Legacy VTK file of the C-alpha trace (Angstrom):
# vtk DataFile Version 3.0
C-alpha trace
ASCII
DATASET POLYDATA
POINTS 56 float
-74.290 -5.399 8.815
-72.703 -3.104 6.256
-70.203 -3.402 3.425
-67.499 -0.924 2.449
-65.878 -0.840 -0.992
-62.403 0.125 -2.155
-62.727 2.708 -4.938
-59.492 1.502 -6.540
-60.144 -2.211 -7.113
-63.712 -2.881 -5.960
-62.796 -5.074 -2.973
-65.597 -5.095 -0.393
-65.152 -5.396 3.334
-68.240 -7.171 4.622
-68.750 -6.766 8.373
-70.633 -10.062 8.479
-67.682 -12.010 7.018
-64.818 -9.939 8.413
-61.377 -10.480 6.894
-59.906 -13.568 8.605
-56.687 -13.473 6.552
-55.984 -10.028 8.017
-56.980 -11.065 11.547
-60.506 -9.589 11.618
-63.096 -12.153 12.673
-66.585 -12.417 11.219
-68.786 -9.748 12.767
-65.987 -7.186 13.129
-67.550 -3.756 12.656
-66.005 -1.276 10.241
-65.540 1.168 13.118
-63.428 -1.436 14.948
-60.847 -1.612 12.150
-57.730 0.506 12.678
-57.456 3.808 10.821
-54.477 2.453 8.880
-56.476 -0.526 7.523
-55.375 -0.911 3.897
-57.216 -2.707 1.111
-56.029 -6.337 1.265
-56.388 -6.732 -2.516
-54.640 -3.667 -3.936
-52.967 -2.058 -0.870
-53.421 1.312 -2.608
-56.340 2.637 -0.582
-56.781 3.023 3.163
-59.876 2.944 5.363
-60.678 6.645 4.863
-60.982 6.073 1.094
-63.546 3.254 1.322
-67.193 4.001 0.579
-70.178 2.381 2.243
-72.205 0.274 -0.178
-75.855 1.328 0.108
-78.304 -1.523 0.560
-75.598 -4.157 0.826
LINES 1 57
56 0 1 2 3 4 5 6 7 8 9 10 11 12 13 14 15 16 17 18 19 20 21 22 23 24 25 26 27 28 29 30 31 32 33 34 35 36 37 38 39 40 41 42 43 44 45 46 47 48 49 50 51 52 53 54 55
């Protein structure tokens, strides 16, 4: 499973953990998130801005 990081605040979306507070269960793949997914910590960046974390 991969992780994707917000370049604004450093928040990481971890596919293994999901984001239950946003309604995304553990195991939810990055590709399954909607295109308008916004960073839950800073709300400044959207999915297209996130960068995959190598080796995470």
